[in-house]
N, C-alpha and C positions, 0 to 999 in steps of 0.2 A: 721305223727304218730297218730294226736289227732282221727285221721276217724278207725285207726287199733282201738281203743280205744275204740270209739262206736261200731263197730263189735263184740269187743270182747265181751260187752253185752248181746249178742244173740247169745252167743258160742251152749249152750245146742241144739240148734236149726242149726246155720251156723258149724258145727264141720262135723255133718253125713253127712251135703250137701258136704261140702269140701272133704272128704273121698272118698265119691263118682267120686268125678273131678281126683283121684291121687294125683299130684303135689300140688295142689292147698293148698289143706292141712298144709302144712308145709309153706307158704309164707303167709295164713291165722295166722299161730301161731307166724312165726316167725319173722315177717314184723317189728310189732311196739319194741320190745325188741335188733332185730338189729339197730334201727335208734336212740335208747335209748343210745346205746352202740355207735354208732356215735359221740352223742353230748358229750361223755364223752372223747371220745379222741380225738376230738375236743377241749376241754377245757382243759385237760391233757398237752395236745400240746401248748396251748397259753399260758399254763399257768411255764410249763418248759424252753419255750422259751423266757418268757418274755415279750410277742407279746401284746403290750399296746394299738396295736386295738380293742383287747376284753377288755368289758366293767370290767369284776369282775377285772383284769389286774392291768389297766390303776387306780380303784378308791381305790386298796389295796398295792400292791406292787410297789415298785419303783426299778430304773435300778440295785438298790446294794444290792437285799432282797436276804437274802441269801438261799441254796437249802430248809433248813430245813422249812422254813415260806410258801416257796412254797409247798412243800409235805402237811405243816398244811391246807392251802387254800384248795389245791382240797380235801382234807377230809374233812374240817369244813365248806366250803362254799355252792358254788352252786351246785356242782359238789355231794359233798352228798347226797343231794335231789335225783337228777338223780340215783348215785350208788343206794340208796333205793328204789327206783320205779323199775331200772333195777331189785337187785335183787327180790322186789315181783312179778316181772313177771316169774324168771325165776324156782322159787317159784312153780308160779299154773303153769307151763308148765310142771313140774318134780315133784307136788306131787304123779303121779300114783306108783312114787319110795319108799315114804315114810315108815317106818320100820310099822307102825302102819295098813299099808296094805296089809301087805306081804301075808296073808291069807283070803284076797277080792279076788274076782273074776274080770279077766279084766275090766265089764261093769259096776262093780259099781266104781271102781276105774278112767274110763274113767269119768263117771259120776260126780268125785271128783274131775278132774280137771277143768271139764266143771264149775263146779259151782262156782268154784275160778276163773278161767278166766272171768266169769259174773261180780263175788264180785270184782275181780279188776281193770276192766273195767268200772265199775259204779263208782267209786271211784275217781278214776282220772281225768272221767269226771267233777267228783262233785269240786275235787281241782286244776283243772287245770289251771283258773283265779288265782288262790292265786299263785302257786308254779311257776309257768310259765309266769310271765307278761313279754310284751313286753319289757321292760324296762332292764328284764336281759341277753339281748340278741343283744340290737342294740349296734353298734358300737361308742363311745363317740365320739362328732362332734370337742371337741380337749382336749386336755390333760391336765390334773391338774397336778402343780409343784409337786406336793408334794402327798402323799395316803389322801383322804378325809374318806376312809371308816376304822375302827379297823380292824383286822385280828379278827377273831373268836375262840374263843377260846378250847378248847378238849374237855369240859366238848357239848358244840354243839352238834359232833357227837356222843356224850353217849345217849345224849338226841333224837338225829334222830334215831339211833339207838333202842333206847327202843318202840317209836312212832312205826316204822315201824312193829316190832315186834306185839304190840296187833293190828296192820289192819292184818296181816299174821293171826294170831290165831282167829281171828277173822272172817275170810274168813273160815276158818278151822270147826269152830264151825255152821255156816250158810249151810255152803255144806254138814256137815256130816252129822248134825240134818232134812234136807230134806229128805235123806233116812228111816232114823230109821221109816219111818210107814210101810215101807215092810220089811225089817228084820234087824236085831242089827251087820248087820256086817261090821258098818262104826261107831261103840258103842267106840271101842277101841279107835279111830283116836276124836273122839268127848272127851272122858273123857280125856287124855291127853293133848289136848286142854283146854279146862275148867283149868284146874291143871297147863295148864303154863300162864293164864291170870290172876288166882290168886295171882300169883308169881309176876309177871309184872305189873302188877297193882296198886299195892302201889309204886313202883318206878317211874310211870309215875304221878302217882299223887305229891308224891316229885317234879318233876322234874318241873311240872305244877306250884308247891306253890313257887317257886323260878321265878318264868316269871312274868308279869304286870298284868296281865289276871283279868277282873273283878275291878281292879281300877279305880278310877275317870277319870284317863286320860286316860286308855285303854277303856275305855265308849264312849270317844269323837270319837274316831279312832282306831276303834279296825284294824284297816285291816292294821295299818301300819308297824306293824310287823306279814306279813301273815304267817309265818313260824308258830309263837306260834298260831295264831288262829285254823289252820289245826290243831299243835297238841292238842288242846281244842274240836276239832270236833270230833276227832277218840277218846280221852277218855271218852267221853259223852257218845260214838257207843259204842264203847268196854267194858262199867260198863252197858247199858241194856241188852248188850248180853249176857255178863257173869252174869248177876243177876238177868236176865228179864226173857229173851231166853232161856235161854240152861236150866234154870228147867223144865221150860214150856214145851219144846220139849219135856224132856225127862221123866216129873212125865205125863202131859196131856191123854199117851197110857195107863195111869191106868184106865181112867176113860171111856172109850170104846166111843159106840156109843149108849148111854141110852139116857134116857128124860132130858129136859130141854135145851139145846143146843141153840133151837132162842131164851128161856127168858135170856141165858147167856150171848147172843150178844146184844139186845137188852139194855139190862141194863148198860152192861160194857160199848157200845155204850155214852150211858147217860150220866153215870155218870162220864166218861172221861172228853166229854166235861164242865160237871158241875166243875169238881175239877179243870181242865184246868184255868178254870175262875175265880175259887174262889183265887187258889194260884197263877195265875198271877196277881191276883188285888192285892194282899201282896207284889209281889215281883217290884211290877213299882213303889210300894210308896217307897222303898228303893233307888232306880237312881232318883236322882236328873232332870238325861239329860231326861226322858220323862214327867217333868211338874208335876201338883196334879190335885187337886179337879174333873172335871169331866174328864179329860184330863187322868185321871188312868183309867177309865172307857172304856174311848173309845180305849184305847189304849190294852186292856185285852181283848174289846172284839172281835178287829181286828185278834190279835194270836188268840184267842179261834175259831174265823170261818176257819182259813189258818187250825185248826188241825183236826176242822169240814170236812172241803173239802175235805182235802188229805184222810183223812180215808176211807171216801163214796167212795172218787176215789179207793183208793187200794182194797178194800173190795170187787170192781167189778173183779177182777182178777182172783178168783177162777173159775169165771164163764167163763173165756178165757182158761183156762185147768193147773193155777198156783194153784194147790190144792193139793201139795205134804205134808199135814198135818195132825195132829189128828185133828184139831180146824182151819181148812182155815181161816173162817172171822178173828177169834181172832190173828191168824197168823199175816195176815198183818191190823190188828188195829196196831195190838206192830211195826210192820213196821214203819208205818207211824209215831209213838212217837221216834220211833229210829231216824228217816232222817229228821224227821220239822228242827230241830234246824241247823242241817249241813247244809242242802240245806235253809234252811230259810234265816239265817244267812249270804249269801252270796248276798242277796239281802237289807239286815236290821240288825241292830245289837240290835234290840228290839227283833227279835228270841230270839238271847240270856236270855234271862228273861223268855222262855218256862222250863229253865232248871231242875228247883226244880218241877215244874208242872210235865215235864215229869217222872218224875223219880219218883214221887207219884203215876202217874198215872199206871206208868211196876207195882208197886207193888198192886196195885188193879185188871190189868186184871190178874195177878198170881194166885192171892187169889178167886176169883169172883169164878171160874167155881167149887169150892171145895164145894162153899157153899150155891149154886141156883139147882144142877145137881144131880142128883138120882146116885150113884156110890159105888160098895162095901165096902165104908171104911166109914161110917157110922159114928164111934165114931173118926176119923179124923174133920167131920164135926165140932165137936166141941169147937178139941183144933184150929183149923182155927180162929173159931168166933171170940174165946177169943182175939186170939193174934192181930186179924186185928183190935178188939176194942181196946186193949192196945194202938200198933202203930197208930192207929187211935186221940185217946186222946195227945200222947207225941206229932205230929204230928201242930195237934190244937194248943196246948200250944205250942210250937215252931214258931207258925206262928205270934201268939200275942207275944210273950217276943221277938222273937228275933229281933235285928235291925240293920239287915245291907244285905245284898242280898247274899253276902258268907257266913258268917254263915245258913244260910239257905239252900242254896247248899248244904253246907255239911252237915246238919241235916238229909235230902232228899236221900244223897246219902248212909249216914250209916244208914239208915231206908232199903231203897233196900239190902244191902248186910246181912243186918241182916234177913229182910225175906226172903230172898232166903234160909238163911244156914238154918229158921227155916222150911219152907217148905220141904226142903229136906229130913234134921233130920228126923222132927217126921213123913211124910209122909214113909221114910224106916222101922219106927218103924211100924208104925201100918203095913202095908205090910209083914212084919215077921210075 
């Protein structure tokens, strides 16, 4: 199954090749969802037959558990995660039938499907260790005399649905925005996905606020509740996709291919690294787990070096053909910011300290092209400069005054949202 997801990561290349081989394309597309569906069937059979050789049944249910509890376990436990994964895959495969793509030609619809398959494949590989650990699939060596794990509430199902929808809409935004450089055929899908994200994100923020993330206990063992951690990964990623990538993909087409792109890239990269170091230095000081004194500087330097390395590597991708963007280097600089926290947090909890820095850097990469490049909207330059100075002053005051990591993350997230709104509305005003 996981090999199948790895192959999905290269869908834009492998799908056309498999189509030339005839039925192989159906195996390539259908094998991973078929195997996940098999997992679901096996789990349903074990739960509804009270098979105590199954780890989830043995630890949650008893021999007298009523049918209602069995249904609740199926829909709120590991089965909910497997079901969410299956829905994510089926959505990718059926995306050519989306109402937003009715007027789009077959070639563009297939490109959307392949982009969503790639997006799904990468995210499953990123989260596979957390969502599908061996401990959830082994048979117990001995049966407990009574249930040892509490039955999850229906709230758990609602949270999984919300987070899954965020990932679906993020995939739509990423896949559709990659085609906006050639024509606007996917603009309807793009706009609808952004609007749905804006509706879902407050709900997802509320869901995560009810969890234990970023508390003192959570910092010590962030992977103890891996479902919460994955939800946080997707929430951070979705915020950046919706409020940095989406407006950038939509608005940077107005800049054209003018002077100043190399200057934008150089200044953008340097300022992002400087900002990451300074903000992370403050973030580390709010979490006692990572020490004090010189240790704060060492942790900040280490995290900033990872940002620098990942951004430098990803910015080489345009030379390999991944250049379907108005600003391909900035595109990949942004995606290094989007993915550094989810990917790095699998190896060290310290990467969560980058959240405020990544939010602030996202704002910087969105604003800086309008300040440095020559473009047809010169009056917009003064507005964006004044606005950037205002939010910079507010953010610096927040860095100095706020005394907790959560408050710093909330402030940077609020600035992220406000900046996207200002840039989008102001740009439309000047364009008119």
